[in-house]
C-alpha positions as CSV (number, residue, x, y, z in Angstrom):
1,M,84.7,49.5,157.6
2,R,88.1,48.2,158.2
3,P,87.7,48.1,162.1
4,K,84.5,46.1,161.8
5,L,86.0,43.4,159.7
6,P,87.7,41.4,162.4
7,T,84.3,41.0,164.2
8,I,82.5,40.0,161.0
9,E,85.3,37.4,160.1
10,H,85.0,35.9,163.6
11,E,81.2,35.8,163.4
12,F,81.5,33.9,160.1
13,S,84.5,32.0,160.6
14,Q,83.3,29.2,158.3
15,Y,84.1,31.6,155.4
16,R,87.5,32.8,154.1
17,F,87.8,36.4,153.8
18,I,90.4,37.8,151.4
19,K,91.2,41.6,151.4
20,V,92.3,43.2,148.3
21,D,93.8,46.6,148.0
22,R,92.3,48.3,145.1
23,D,95.2,50.6,144.4
24,E,97.6,47.6,144.3
25,N,95.3,45.6,142.3
26,I,93.6,47.8,139.8
27,Q,93.5,45.3,137.0
28,L,91.8,42.6,139.1
29,C,89.1,45.1,140.1
30,L,88.6,46.0,136.5
31,E,88.3,42.3,135.6
32,L,85.8,41.8,138.4
33,N,83.9,45.0,137.5
34,V,84.4,46.5,141.0
35,R,83.7,50.2,140.9
36,G,82.4,51.0,144.3
37,L,84.5,50.8,147.5
38,P,84.1,48.8,149.7
39,S,82.8,45.9,147.9
40,F,82.1,42.3,148.8
41,I,82.2,39.5,146.1
42,A,81.3,35.8,147.4
43,Y,82.5,32.7,145.7
44,R,81.6,29.0,146.2
45,E,83.5,26.4,144.4
46,G,85.2,29.1,142.1
47,Q,81.7,30.6,141.0
48,E,80.4,33.9,142.1
49,I,77.3,33.5,144.1
50,G,76.7,37.0,145.4
51,R,78.0,40.6,145.2
52,F,77.6,43.6,147.4
53,V,79.0,46.4,145.4
54,N,78.3,50.0,145.6
55,G,79.9,53.3,146.5
56,N,77.9,53.7,149.7
57,L,79.2,53.1,153.2
58,K,78.1,49.7,154.5
59,T,77.1,49.0,158.0
60,Q,78.0,45.9,159.9
61,P,74.5,44.7,160.0
62,E,74.0,45.1,156.2
63,I,77.1,43.0,155.5
64,E,76.1,40.4,158.1
65,N,72.6,40.2,156.5
66,W,74.2,40.0,153.0
67,I,76.4,37.3,154.2
68,R,73.4,35.3,155.6
69,S,71.6,35.7,152.4
70,L,74.2,33.7,150.5
71,K,73.1,30.3,152.0
């Protein structure tokens, strides 16, 4: 997953991507109810607008389609 992120971030440069290391931020992940990794949570103006969270490996097209669906 990690090698694909720069390409995704470049393609969707209008968004700000924040990477959170689960092992270093366990409490935050508990508060956000993140159980599967990798996980993506989208916010607009401080409100959650979408979530792509499960324990399955995500492909680049799946992530890109999810981002496009947030509009």
